[in-house]
N, C-alpha and C positions, 0 to 999 in steps of 0.2 A: 252683453259683453262677455266674452269667453276668456276665462282666466285659467292658466296652468300653474299649479304650485309644484315646484320640484322638491320632493322629500315627503315622506309619509310618517315621519317621526313626530316628536313632541312639538317642534317648531312648526312643522307643516300643518299639523292639526290646529294649532293656535291661529295660524294664518287663515285656514279655512273658516274657522269660527268667526274671526274678525271680518273676513270678506263676506260671509253670509249675512252678518249683522249690518254691514255697510249698505247692502242693497243695490250696488251698482252692477252686480254681475248676475247674469241669468244662467250662466253655466260655469261650474268650477270643477276641474279635474286635478287629481293629485297623481304624480308619477314618481317612481323611484329614480334616483340619480343615474343609474346605469340601465334603466328599463328600456328595452328596444321597442316596446309596444306603446309608443306615444300616440296620441290621437291623430287621426288622419286630417282632421279639419285644422285650419290655420287659427291659432290663438290670437286674441287681441292684446294679451299681456302675459308675461311670464315672470314669476317671482321665485327666486332661488335662495334658500337659506339652508341648503342641505350639506354638501361636501364639495371641496374644490374640484374633485374629479368630474363632477356633473357638467362642467363647462363644455366638455367634448360633445356630449349628447345635446346640450342646449344649442351649441353652434351648428351642429349637423341638422337639427330640426329646423332652426331658423333659416339656414341656407336652403334646405330642400323646400321650404315653404315660400321661398322668394324674398325673404328678409323683411325689413320694415316692421318688426314686432318689438314693441317696447319691452326691455328686459331689466328687471331689478335684481341686483346681486348683493347679497348681504353676507356671503361667506368670506372667510379670511384664511390665510395660510397657504396661498397658492404656490405651486412650483413654478419654475421659469417656463416650462412648457405650457402650463395652464395660463400663465400671464400672457403668453403669446396668443393663445386661443381667444382670450378676452379682447386683445387688440384686434384680432381678425373679426370678432363679433361686432365690435364698434364700427367697423367699416360697412356693415350691412344692416345694423339695427341700432336704434337709440338705446343707450345703456346708462343706467344710473347705478353706480357702484359705490358703496360707502362701507366703512368699517362699523358704522353705528347709525341706525335710522331714528333714534329717539330724538324728540324735540329738545330735551334737556342737554344732550351732548351737542346738538347743533348750536345751542346757545353758548355752551362752554367753549366750543371752537372759536366763537367770536369774542368771548370775554377774555380768554387766556392771553392773546397777544396784546390786548389793551392793558391788562394788568402788568404784563412784562414791561411795556413801554413806560407805564406810570412809575414802576419801581426799577428804574434804570440801574444796572449793575448788580441786580439781585442774583442769587444762586437759585437754580430751578431744578426740581426733582418731581418725578411722577411715580405714584404707587397705584397699582391696580390689583383687584381681588376678583376672582371668578370661582365657579364651582370646580370641584376636583376632577371633573371629566373633560374639562377644556384642554385641548392639546397645545395650541400655539401659545408661545410666551416670549416676549410680552404680547399682550392682546393687540389686535389690529387697531383698536381705538387708541391705545397708548402710543402706538407707532405714529398714528395720525397726529396726535398731540405733539409728539416729539418733532415731527416734520414742521408743524405749524410754528412751533417755538424755536425751531432751528437748533435743537439739542440732540446729542447722540442717543441711540436706543439704550445705551448702557445707563443712562440717567433714569430709566424706568425699571422699577422693581415689581416683581410679580408674586402673587400668592394664589394657591389653588386650595380652596377651603370649602368643605361641605357642599351646600347647594346654592351658594350665592349666585344671583343672576348677573351681577357685575357692579363694581364700584371703582371709580376713577378719582384720584385726588392729586391735585397739583400743589406743590409747595413753592412759594416765592419767598426766599429767605434773605433778610437784610441784617445788619448789625442790631442785635437785641430784639428783633421782631420777625415773625413769620406770618405771611398770609397764606391760608389754605382755602382752596376751592374744591368742593367735593360734589360729584354726581353719583347717586345710588339708584340702581334699577331694582324695583320690587316685583316686577312681573315681565315676562317675555312679551306681553301684549304691546308694550310700548314700541318694540322693534317691529312687530307685525303691522300695527296701525300706521307707523311712519312709512313703512315700505309700501303699503297699499295706497296711501296718499301720494307718495312719489310716483307710483305706477299710474294712477289715475291722471295725474298732472301730465305725464308724458303722453298718455293716450288722449288727452284733450277733454277730460271729463271734469 
C-alpha cells in the first residue's frame, strides 16, 4: 500500500514513524504542501496534517491521477477558497476530514451532548489550550464542540501557552454545581494513529 504524507515537519515525521510501525504500508513518501514534484505513481492513501494551502496540490494530484484516492485531512483554519477546494475533492475522492483524530476527542464528541441533555438548562462554556505556535483560535476541535452543543464560538476561550499539545475542557454549570469534562493530549502520536486508522478503514484494510 502506497501512502503519501503531506508535510515534512514535526507532524509529518510523526505520521511516518507511526505508519512504518503500523506495517500496512510498503511505500511511504513525504511531500511538501506546495511541492510540484509529487510522485508520478497513484497513491493508495493521502494523509495531510500540514497547512490549509496544501489542499490545492492535493486536489490537483488526485484529479490528475483519476480520483478515487482516500484522503485524510487533519488541518484546520481553511479559507473560503480552500473550503471550496475540499468540496471539489469530495466529488472525486473519499475524504475523512476532522478537527481532531484522537480517540478521546471522538468519545468527548459523543459524551458532551449526553451531558447537556442530562443537565437541562445548564450554562455551557469551553476552554482550550494549545502551544504558542498554533495560529487558529479557537481551535478547530473547540469549534466542532460548539457546533455539537449548538453554542456560539464566543463561548469558547483560547490560551496559547508553551508547548502544550492540546487540552479541551467543557463546563456544564448549574445552580451551585459545575460538571467539567476534560481531554488532554500528551503526544501528537494520538492524532497520527487516529488518522492512519481512519485512512486504512477508507482503503478497506
